[in-house]
C-alpha positions in Angstrom: -71.9 -36.7 -4.8 -69.6 -36.6 -1.8 -68.1 -39.7 -0.3 -69.3 -40.2 3.3 -67.6 -43.5 4.1 -65.7 -46.2 2.3 -64.7 -49.7 3.3 -62.8 -52.1 1.0 -64.5 -51.6 -2.3 -67.9 -50.3 -0.9 -68.7 -46.6 -0.8 -71.5 -44.6 0.8 -72.3 -41.2 -0.6 -74.2 -38.3 0.9 -77.2 -39.2 -1.4 -77.3 -42.7 0.2 -77.4 -41.2 3.7 -80.3 -38.9 2.5 -82.2 -42.0 1.3 -81.7 -43.7 4.7 -82.8 -40.5 6.5 -86.0 -40.1 4.5 -89.2 -41.8 5.3 -90.1 -42.6 1.7 -86.7 -43.8 0.4 -85.8 -47.4 -0.5 -82.7 -49.1 0.7 -80.3 -49.2 -2.3 -77.5 -51.6 -3.4 -74.7 -49.4 -2.2 -76.0 -49.4 1.4 -76.5 -53.1 1.3 -73.0 -53.8 -0.2 -71.4 -51.5 2.4 -73.1 -53.4 5.3 -72.2 -56.8 3.7 -68.5 -55.7 3.5 -68.6 -54.8 7.2 -70.1 -58.2 8.1 -67.5 -60.1 6.0 -64.7 -58.3 7.7 -65.4 -60.1 10.9 -65.5 -57.0 13.1 -69.0 -57.7 14.3 -68.9 -61.5 14.5 -65.6 -62.4 16.1 -66.9 -65.7 17.5 -68.6 -67.0 14.3 -66.8 -70.0 12.9 -68.6 -70.3 9.6 -67.0 -68.6 6.8 -69.4 -66.8 4.5 -69.5 -64.5 1.5 -72.0 -61.8 0.6 -72.3 -61.1 -3.1 -72.5 -57.5 -4.1 -76.1 -56.6 -5.1 -74.8 -55.1 -8.4 -73.2 -58.5 -9.2 -76.5 -60.3 -8.3 -78.4 -58.1 -10.7 -75.9 -58.7 -13.4 -76.0 -62.4 -12.7 -79.8 -62.7 -12.9 -80.5 -60.2 -15.7 -77.5 -60.2 -18.1 -75.5 -63.5 -17.9 -76.4 -65.6 -20.9 -73.5 -67.6 -22.3 -70.9 -70.0 -20.9 -68.1 -67.4 -21.0 -70.1 -64.9 -19.0 -70.8 -67.5 -16.3 -67.2 -68.5 -16.1 -66.1 -64.9 -15.8 -68.7 -64.4 -13.1 -67.5 -67.4 -11.1 -64.0 -66.0 -11.1 -65.3 -62.7 -9.6 -67.1 -64.3 -6.7 -63.9 -64.5 -4.7 -65.1 -67.6 -2.9 -62.5 -69.0 -0.4 -62.2 -72.8 0.0 -63.7 -72.5 3.5 -66.7 -70.4 2.6 -69.7 -72.4 3.6 -72.5 -69.9 3.1 -73.2 -67.4 0.4 -75.7 -64.5 0.9 -77.4 -62.9 -2.2 -79.3 -59.7 -1.7 -82.0 -60.0 -4.3 -84.2 -57.2 -5.5 -87.6 -57.6 -7.3 -86.6 -55.8 -10.5 -86.5 -57.6 -13.8 -84.9 -54.4 -15.3 -81.5 -52.8 -15.0 -82.9 -49.3 -14.7 -82.1 -47.3 -11.5 -85.1 -47.0 -9.3 -86.9 -50.1 -10.8 -86.6 -52.0 -7.6 -89.0 -51.7 -4.7 -88.3 -54.7 -2.5 -85.3 -56.7 -1.3 -85.1 -60.2 0.0 -82.2 -62.5 0.9 -81.2 -65.8 -0.8 -78.9 -68.0 1.4 -77.1 -70.9 -0.1 -75.2 -73.5 1.8 -72.4 -74.7 -0.5 -71.5 -78.0 1.2 -75.1 -79.2 1.4 -76.0 -77.6 -2.0 -79.2 -76.3 -0.4 -80.6 -73.0 0.6 -83.5 -70.9 1.5 -85.1 -67.6 0.6 -86.0 -65.0 3.3 -88.7 -62.5 2.3 -90.6 -60.3 4.7 -93.4 -60.0 2.1 -93.8 -63.7 1.3 -97.2 -65.2 1.4 -99.0 -62.0 0.3 -100.8 -63.1 -2.7 -101.3 -66.3 -4.6 -98.6 -68.4 -6.4 -94.9 -67.8 -6.4 -94.1 -64.2 -5.7 -92.2 -62.0 -8.2 -89.5 -61.8 -5.5 -89.2 -65.6 -5.3 -88.9 -65.8 -9.1 -86.0 -63.4 -9.0 -84.4 -65.4 -6.2 -84.8 -68.6 -8.2 -83.2 -66.9 -11.3 -80.3 -65.9 -9.0 -79.8 -69.4 -7.7 -79.9 -70.9 -11.2 -77.3 -68.4 -12.4 -75.1 -69.2 -9.5 -75.4 -72.9 -10.2 -74.4 -72.3 -13.8 -71.4 -70.2 -12.8 -70.2 -72.8 -10.4 -71.1 -75.7 -12.7 -73.1 -77.5 -10.0 
């Protein structure tokens, strides 16, 4: 794999570009993380006054699928790198309940407002079927893990 671009700790490889160029490929966590890092840098939103953080999709997967005990949640909270003025946290959430590569087929966005201790879930596929969607269940697991990590 050849590195195509890097920004902070996010890297895009040639394989990621091929996925984006294909008509059948799925957006992956490296592409989402790269875009999030660009947004956080402030280059695209110079007039935005709200400070926000976007959590790396790999961290979101770890948080919802592997964190189990108090020590893991404490370590996770330290790694969020939240600043005191961060008001909004974005969580790219995939629909996978497994850690296997390629097990995800859909992404949604969980948005939490820290001061208000509230949030919402954005999903382009919501309302397609009966009952809570698999995607919503994954977003709920993510929010619950974040609450445990921050000891809300």
